[in-house]
C-alpha positions in Angstrom: -5.6 -15.6 -4.7 -6.6 -12.4 -6.7 -7.5 -9.2 -4.9 -9.8 -7.2 -7.2 -8.5 -3.9 -5.9 -4.9 -4.8 -6.4 -5.8 -6.1 -9.9 -7.3 -2.7 -10.6 -4.0 -1.1 -9.6 -2.1 -3.4 -11.9 -3.9 -1.8 -14.9 -1.7 1.2 -14.4 1.3 -0.9 -15.3 -0.3 -3.4 -17.7 2.4 -2.7 -20.3 5.2 -3.9 -18.1 3.2 -6.9 -16.9 2.5 -7.9 -20.5 6.2 -7.5 -21.4 7.0 -9.7 -18.4 4.5 -12.4 -19.5 5.6 -12.3 -23.1 9.2 -12.6 -22.2 8.3 -15.5 -19.8 6.7 -17.4 -22.7 9.8 -16.6 -24.7 11.9 -18.2 -22.0 9.7 -21.3 -22.3 10.2 -21.3 -26.0 14.0 -21.2 -25.6 13.7 -24.1 -23.0 12.0 -26.2 -25.7 14.7 -25.3 -28.2 17.4 -26.1 -25.7 15.9 -29.4 -24.8 15.5 -30.3 -28.5 19.1 -29.5 -29.4 20.4 -31.2 -26.2 18.5 -34.5 -26.9 19.7 -34.4 -30.5 23.4 -34.1 -29.4 23.0 -36.9 -26.8 21.4 -39.2 -29.4 24.1 -38.4 -32.0 26.9 -39.1 -29.5 25.5 -42.2 -27.8 23.7 -43.9 -30.7 25.6 -42.7 -33.8 29.0 -42.4 -32.2 29.5 -38.8 -33.2 32.7 -37.1 -32.2 33.2 -33.7 -30.5 34.2 -32.1 -33.8 30.9 -33.2 -35.4 28.7 -31.8 -32.6 30.5 -28.6 -31.6 28.1 -26.5 -33.6 25.0 -27.8 -31.7 26.9 -27.4 -28.5 27.5 -23.7 -29.3 23.8 -23.5 -30.1 23.1 -24.8 -26.6 25.5 -22.3 -25.0 23.9 -19.5 -27.0 20.4 -20.5 -26.0 21.4 -20.7 -22.4 22.9 -17.1 -22.5 19.9 -15.8 -24.4 17.5 -17.5 -22.0 19.3 -15.9 -19.1 19.1 -12.5 -20.7 15.4 -12.8 -21.5 14.7 -14.0 -18.0 16.6 -11.0 -16.6 14.6 -8.6 -18.8 11.4 -10.3 -17.7 12.3 -9.8 -14.0 13.3 -6.2 -14.6 10.0 -5.4 -16.3 8.2 -7.1 -13.4 10.1 -5.1 -10.8 9.5 -1.9 -12.6 5.8 -2.6 -12.6 5.9 -3.3 -8.8 7.9 -0.1 -8.1 5.4 2.1 -10.0 2.4 0.5 -8.3 4.1 0.9 -4.9 5.0 4.5 -5.6 1.4 5.3 -6.7 -0.2 3.5 -3.7 2.2 5.1 -1.2 1.4 8.5 -2.7 -2.3 7.8 -2.4 -1.9 6.5 1.1 0.0 9.6 2.3 -2.3 12.0 0.5 -5.3 10.3 2.1 -3.7 10.6 5.6 -3.1 14.3 4.9 -6.7 14.7 3.7 -8.1 12.9 6.7 -6.3 15.4 8.8 -5.1 15.5 12.4 -8.4 14.5 13.9 -8.3 11.1 12.1 -4.6 10.6 12.9 -5.3 11.2 16.7 -7.7 8.3 16.6 -5.2 5.9 15.1 -1.9 4.4 16.3 0.9 6.2 14.6 3.2 3.2 14.6 0.6 1.0 12.8 0.1 3.7 10.1 3.8 4.0 9.6 4.2 0.3 9.4 1.4 0.2 6.8 2.9 3.0 4.7 6.4 1.5 4.7 6.4 -2.3 5.3 2.9 -2.9 4.2 3.2 -1.2 0.8 6.7 -2.6 0.4 5.3 -6.1 0.8 3.3 -5.7 -2.4 6.6 -6.1 -4.3 6.1 -9.9 -4.4 2.5 -9.7 -5.4 3.1 -7.5 -8.5 6.6 -8.5 -9.4 6.2 -12.3 -8.9 2.8 -13.6 -8.1 0.7 -11.8 -10.8 3.1 -12.5 -13.7 3.5 -16.1 -12.4 -0.3 -16.6 -12.2 -0.5 -15.9 -15.9 2.7 -17.9 -16.8 1.4 -20.9 -14.8 -1.5 -21.1 -17.2 0.2 -20.0 -20.5 3.5 -21.8 -20.4 2.1 -25.3 -19.7 -0.6 -24.7 -22.4 2.1 -23.5 -24.8 4.2 -26.6 -24.2 1.2 -28.9 -24.5 0.4 -27.4 -27.9 4.0 -28.4 -28.9 4.0 -31.8 -27.2 0.5 -33.2 -28.2 1.2 -33.4 -32.0 4.5 -35.2 -31.2 3.5 -37.6 -28.4 -0.1 -37.9 -27.4 0.5 -40.2 -24.4 3.0 -37.9 -22.7 0.8 -34.9 -23.4 -2.2 -36.6 -21.7 0.0 -37.5 -18.6 1.1 -33.9 -18.3 -2.4 -32.6 -18.8 -3.8 -34.9 -16.0 -0.9 -34.4 -13.5 -0.3 -30.6 -14.0 -3.5 -29.4 -12.3 -2.7 -31.4 -9.2 0.0 -29.0 -8.2 -2.3 -25.8 -8.0 -5.1 -27.9 -6.4 -2.7 -28.8 -3.5 -1.5 -25.2 -3.4 -5.0 -23.9 -2.9 -5.8 -26.4 -0.1 -2.7 -25.4 1.8 -3.2 -21.8 0.9 -6.4 -21.6 2.9 -4.5 -22.3 6.1 -1.6 -20.1 5.0 -4.0 -17.2 4.4 -5.2 -17.3 8.0 -1.7 -17.6 9.5 -0.4 -14.8 7.3 -3.1 -12.4 8.4 -2.2 -13.2 12.0 1.4 -12.4 11.2 0.6 -9.1 9.7 -1.6 -8.1 12.6 1.1 -9.1 15.1 3.7 -7.0 13.1 1.3 -4.0 13.0 0.6 -4.3 16.8 4.3 -4.6 17.6 5.2 -1.5 15.4 2.4 0.6 17.0 3.3 -0.4 20.6 7.0 0.2 20.1 6.4 3.7 18.7 4.0 4.5 21.6 6.6 3.4 24.1 9.3 5.6 22.4 7.0 8.6 22.4 6.1 8.1 26.1 9.6 7.1 27.3 9.9 10.1 29.6 6.6 9.3 31.3 7.5 5.7 31.6 10.8 6.5 33.2 9.3 9.1 35.6 6.7 6.6 36.8 9.1 3.7 36.9 7.1 1.6 34.3 9.8 1.3 31.6 10.6 -2.3 32.6 7.0 -3.3 32.5 6.6 -1.9 29.0 9.8 -3.7 28.0 8.2 -6.9 29.1 5.1 -6.0 27.1 7.2 -5.4 24.0 8.9 -8.8 24.7 5.5 -10.5 24.7 4.4 -8.8 21.5 7.7 -9.7 19.8 7.3 -13.3 20.9 3.8 -13.3 19.5 5.1 -12.0 16.2 7.9 -14.6 16.3 5.4 -17.5 16.8 3.1 -16.3 14.0 6.1 -15.9 11.7 7.3 -19.4 12.4 3.9 -20.8 11.8 3.8 -19.1 8.4 7.2 -20.5 7.6 6.2 -24.0 8.7 3.3 -23.9 6.3 5.5 -22.4 3.5 8.0 -25.2 4.0 5.3 -27.8 4.1 3.8 -26.3 0.9 7.2 -26.3 -0.8 7.7 -30.0 0.1 4.3 -31.0 -1.2 4.7 -29.1 -4.4 8.2 -30.5 -5.0 6.9 -34.0 -4.2 4.0 -33.7 -6.7 6.2 -32.3 -9.4 8.7 -35.1 -8.8 6.0 -37.8 -8.9 4.5 -36.3 -12.1 8.0 -36.2 -13.7 8.6 -39.8 -12.6 5.3 -40.9 -14.2 6.4 -39.3 -17.5 9.8 -41.0 -17.1 8.4 -44.4 -16.4 5.9 -44.2 -19.3 8.7 -43.1 -21.7 11.1 -45.8 -20.4 8.6 -48.6 -20.9 7.7 -47.4 -24.4 11.4 -47.1 -25.2 12.1 -50.6 -24.1 9.3 -51.9 -26.4 10.4 -49.7 -29.3 7.3 -47.6 -29.3 9.3 -44.3 -29.3 12.6 -43.1 -30.6 15.4 -42.4 -28.1 15.9 -38.8 -29.1 12.2 -38.0 -28.8 11.9 -39.8 -25.4 14.9 -37.9 -24.1 13.5 -34.6 -25.3 10.2 -35.3 -23.5 12.0 -36.3 -20.4 14.1 -33.2 -20.3 11.2 -30.9 -21.1 8.9 -32.4 -18.4 10.5 -30.5 -15.4 10.2 -27.3 -17.5 6.5 -28.1 -17.9 5.9 -28.3 -14.1 8.3 -25.5 -13.1 5.8 -22.6 -13.7 3.2 -24.4 -11.5 5.7 -25.0 -8.8 6.8 -21.4 -8.9 3.2 -20.3 -8.6 2.9 -22.2 -5.3 6.1 -20.6 -4.0 5.0 -17.1 -5.0 1.6 -17.6 -3.5 3.0 -17.6 0.0 5.3 -14.7 -0.8 2.3 -12.6 -1.9 0.2 -13.3 1.2 1.6 -10.6 3.4 1.1 -8.1 0.6 -2.6 -9.0 0.3 -3.1 -8.7 4.0 -1.4 -5.3 4.0 -3.5 -4.2 1.0 -6.7 -4.7 3.1 -5.5 -2.1 5.6 -4.2 0.2 2.8 -7.6 0.3 1.1 -9.4 0.6 4.4 -7.6 3.9 4.9 -8.1 5.0 1.3 -11.8 4.3 1.4 -12.2 6.7 4.4 -11.5 9.7 2.2 -14.9 9.4 0.5 -16.7 11.2 3.4 -14.2 14.1 3.6 -14.6 17.7 2.8 -11.7 17.4 0.4 -13.8 15.0 -1.7 -16.7 17.5 -2.1 -17.3 17.8 -5.8 -17.8 21.6 -5.4 -14.1 21.9 -4.5 -13.0 20.0 -7.6 -15.3 21.9 -10.1 -13.3 24.9 -11.2 -16.4 26.6 -12.6 -17.9 26.7 -9.1 -14.7 28.1 -7.5 -15.2 31.7 -6.2 -12.6 34.2 -5.3 -12.1 35.1 -1.6 -12.5 38.8 -1.0 -9.5 40.7 0.5 -11.4 41.8 3.6 -13.8 38.9 4.2 -16.2 38.3 7.0 -16.9 34.9 8.5 -20.4 33.6 9.4 -21.5 30.4 11.1 -25.1 29.6 10.3 -26.8 27.0 12.6 -23.7 24.8 12.8 -24.1 21.4 14.4 -21.4 18.7 14.5 -21.7 15.1 15.5 -18.5 12.9 15.4 -19.2 9.7 13.5 -16.7 7.7 15.4 -18.4 7.9 18.8 -21.6 9.7 17.9 -20.8 12.5 20.3 -22.4 15.9 19.6 -19.6 18.5 19.7 -21.6 21.5 18.5 -25.4 22.3 18.4 -26.9 25.2 16.6 -23.9 27.5 16.7 -24.7 30.9 15.0 -22.4 33.9 15.0 -20.5 36.3 12.7 -16.9 37.6 12.7 -16.2 40.9 11.0 -13.0 41.7 9.1 -10.3 42.7 11.6 -12.3 41.7 14.6 -10.8 39.8 17.5 -13.0 37.0 19.0 -12.2 35.0 22.1 -13.7 31.6 22.6 -14.1 30.7 26.2 -15.6 27.6 27.9 -14.9 24.5 29.8 -13.0 21.5 28.3 -15.2 19.8 25.7 -17.4 22.8 25.1 -16.6 22.7 21.3 -13.9 25.4 21.0 -11.4 23.1 19.2 -14.2 21.6 17.1 -14.9 25.2 15.8 -11.3 25.5 14.8 -11.4 22.2 13.0 -14.4 23.3 11.1 -12.8 26.5 10.1 -9.6 24.7 8.9 -11.8 22.2 7.0 -10.5 19.1 8.8 -14.1 18.1 9.2 -17.4 19.3 7.8 -20.5 20.2 9.8 -23.3 17.7 10.2 -25.8 20.6 9.8 -25.6 24.2 8.8 -23.0 26.0 6.7 -20.0 28.4 7.0 -20.2 31.5 4.8 -17.2 33.7 3.6 -18.6 37.1 2.9 -21.9 35.5 2.1 -20.4 32.7 -0.1 -20.6 29.1 1.2 -17.2 27.8 2.2 -17.5 24.8 -0.1 -17.4 27.1 -3.1 -13.7 27.7 -2.5 -10.9 25.2 -3.0 -9.0 24.1 0.2 -5.8 25.6 -1.2 -7.6 28.9 -1.6 -9.1 28.9 1.8 -6.2 27.5 3.8 -3.9 30.1 2.2 -5.9 32.7 4.2 -5.4 30.9 7.6 -2.6 30.8 10.1 -2.9 28.5 13.1 -0.8 28.8 16.2 -1.2 26.0 18.8 -0.1 25.6 22.3 2.6 23.1 21.2 3.8 24.1 17.7 5.3 21.3 15.6 8.7 21.7 14.1 9.9 19.2 11.6 13.3 17.5 11.5 15.5 19.9 9.5 17.0 23.4 9.7 15.4 26.3 11.4 15.2 28.1 8.1 13.4 25.2 6.5 10.9 25.2 9.3 10.2 28.9 8.9 10.0 28.6 5.1 7.3 26.0 5.5 4.8 28.9 5.4 6.1 30.2 2.1 8.8 28.1 0.4 9.5 30.7 -2.3 10.3 33.4 0.3 13.5 35.3 -0.1 16.2 35.1 2.6 15.6 38.6 3.8 11.9 37.9 4.2 12.7 34.8 6.4 15.0 36.9 8.6 12.5 39.7 8.7 9.8 37.3 9.9 12.1 35.9 12.5 12.9 39.4 13.8 9.2 40.3 14.2 8.8 37.0 16.1 11.8 37.9 18.4 13.5 34.8 17.2 16.4 36.2 15.1 18.7 36.9 18.1 18.6 33.5 19.6 18.8 31.9 16.1 22.0 33.7 15.1 23.5 32.9 18.5 23.4 29.2 17.6 26.5 27.6 16.0 25.0 27.2 12.6 22.5 30.0 12.8 19.5 29.5 10.5 21.0 26.3 9.3 21.0 24.7 12.7 19.3 21.4 12.7 16.4 20.9 15.0 15.0 17.5 16.0 11.6 16.1 15.3 9.0 18.2 17.2 11.7 20.8 17.9 13.6 18.4 20.2 16.7 20.6 20.5 14.8 23.9 21.3 13.0 25.2 24.4 9.3 25.6 24.3 9.6 29.4 24.0 12.1 29.1 21.1 9.9 26.6 19.3 6.9 29.0 19.7 8.9 31.9 18.4 9.8 30.0 15.2 6.2 29.1 14.8 5.3 32.8 15.1 7.9 33.6 12.5 6.3 31.1 10.3 3.0 32.9 10.8 4.5 36.3 10.0 6.0 34.9 6.8 2.7 33.4 5.7 0.9 36.8 6.3 -2.6 35.3 6.2 -5.8 37.3 6.8 -7.3 35.0 9.4 -5.4 34.1 12.6 -6.4 31.2 14.8 -4.7 31.1 18.2 -5.0 28.3 20.7 -3.4 29.9 23.8 0.0 30.1 22.2 1.7 31.2 25.5 0.5 28.3 27.5 3.2 26.6 29.6 5.9 29.2 29.0 8.0 31.0 31.6 7.2 34.6 32.4 10.0 36.1 30.3 9.2 34.0 27.2 5.5 34.7 27.7 6.1 38.4 27.7 8.3 38.3 24.6 5.9 36.1 22.7 2.9 38.2 23.8 4.5 41.3 22.3 5.1 39.4 19.0 1.5 38.1 19.0 0.2 41.6 19.5 2.1 42.7 16.4 0.9 39.6 14.5 -2.7 40.3 15.3 -2.6 43.9 14.0 -4.9 44.2 10.9 -6.0 40.6 11.0 -9.2 38.8 11.9 -8.4 36.8 15.0 -10.2 33.9 16.7 -8.5 32.8 19.9 -9.2 29.9 22.3 -8.5 31.6 25.6 -7.8 30.2 29.0 -6.0 33.3 30.5 -7.7 36.5 31.5 -5.0 38.7 29.9 -5.6 36.9 26.6 -9.4 37.2 26.9 -9.1 41.0 27.6 -7.5 41.5 24.2 -10.6 40.4 22.4 -13.2 42.8 20.9 -15.9 40.2 21.7 -16.1 37.0 23.8 -18.1 33.9 22.9 -18.8 31.6 25.9 -19.4 28.0 24.9 -20.9 25.3 27.0 -21.9 21.8 25.8 -21.6 22.8 22.2 -23.7 25.9 22.4 -23.0 29.6 22.6 -24.5 30.6 26.0 -23.1 34.1 26.3 -21.6 36.8 24.1 -20.3 40.3 24.7 -17.3 42.2 25.9 -15.4 41.4 29.1 -17.2 44.1 31.1 -20.6 43.2 29.6 -20.2 39.5 30.5 -19.1 40.3 34.0 -22.2 42.4 34.6 -24.4 39.4 33.4 -23.1 37.4 36.3 -23.3 34.2 34.2 -20.8 31.4 33.3 -18.1 33.8 32.2 -18.3 35.8 35.4 -17.9 32.5 37.3 -14.8 31.6 35.2 -13.2 35.0 36.0 -13.9 34.5 39.8 -12.3 31.1 39.7 -9.4 32.4 37.7 -8.8 35.1 40.3 -9.3 32.6 43.2 -12.4 34.4 44.4 -15.3 32.6 46.0 -18.9 33.1 44.9 
């Protein structure tokens, strides 16, 4: 089986694959030489009565050929593995870059465990395809042809037997392979499902424990694991059956050659040395075909994984990152120092479910202005943030930066101007300093500490045993919510971007932490353009202007007092927040 997309990837390492194939043919040539010398020595000893002293030179030749054959075989395998390593490295890089380009919105719609399994196990399973199957596919055709070219001039009958029996092995391989392909696909899907479900269970372990459902999920994992075990065993059964059939066919074919040679030897139609040479070389003729059958099954899981890998890679075609304007340096504009932001008739429909998130949104943000986005859940507030951060592009309309369309800037240019603070900041597994430096890796030590001080994080950091070198778990597992948020704010101070996006950064914090963080945020907002998703009245009141969204449209706009006087949706929100009745 040849996958065209994987074959296209193999062109990147065609040099290593050619070396592998050439060395493989070299091994076949050495096998012919070894068989020729061996048959000569045996004929000399048994027919001519030669002594050890008279054949020690040919025996040394056999030893030398064996050593050389082993060395060439090793070099061939090393070249094949180097080719596989480079292809895997390239594909893994493409896969991870694509996931980054697809952004968080895409990742939320996928099962993280399945993606992790594809990125690690899936790509790793391509090793057999590139290191063994592809080279063996070429060698299975070239080595028998090479040997037939050598055998036909010396013995036509044996050459004809080999020519007729040789193709039987790949024919049986293809027949069994059809069944193996289906079972292998089931095995890969079962592995992906098991990986995804296991990670889901780990991430939700607290919830499962609280609701007393952990044992139920353990039983589900058991059923999924059992399904994977059954599919794996079915694949192995087919592989063993295939190996048995291939060995049987190779043995029968070799036996036909042996019987034909034996009969001709009895009737004096062929010399003993020539018959012995042909008998010894016969297994070498069928060996590449047998190896192809064995590698066929080994490569199956890689081919099934490749389908999922390329499915993800193909999704990048519709992304903002793939916009040609962003790749054409001649079209790249420079972002002004004090830029304004304008949304012109923006509409957004999500392709996955066809839901309309925004409809005809039109507003402007002046440099240094603070805008609060208010509205019920699903009104389109987060979708606006996703558009600004270029995780998605609008279905209709455009975003202008000081009058220049956003797609005239590179993503690196534009995102360097943005800082985003969410309700639940994400901290990576590593030191506190590394997490702060994420905003600006080249920052000096004093700049990191200065940012932490502005974020009111320095004091609690230095109180830790290792200070800034303290390791935090994935997602900030060893820190409280307030501490994690302060590190995220320190990151924002260090980046020092012009546009600040806030998604209710004080949500879920205790009163003391909220007060400290609110002071830090007030300092962070100074001199910056700010858009904030607001659910709390004290946050909304900090805004110069409030945009009220409902069902993807801006239904009200104005200051806090102006909107209260309108007695519309915003006024109702305020009354509900204060616990007042209409």
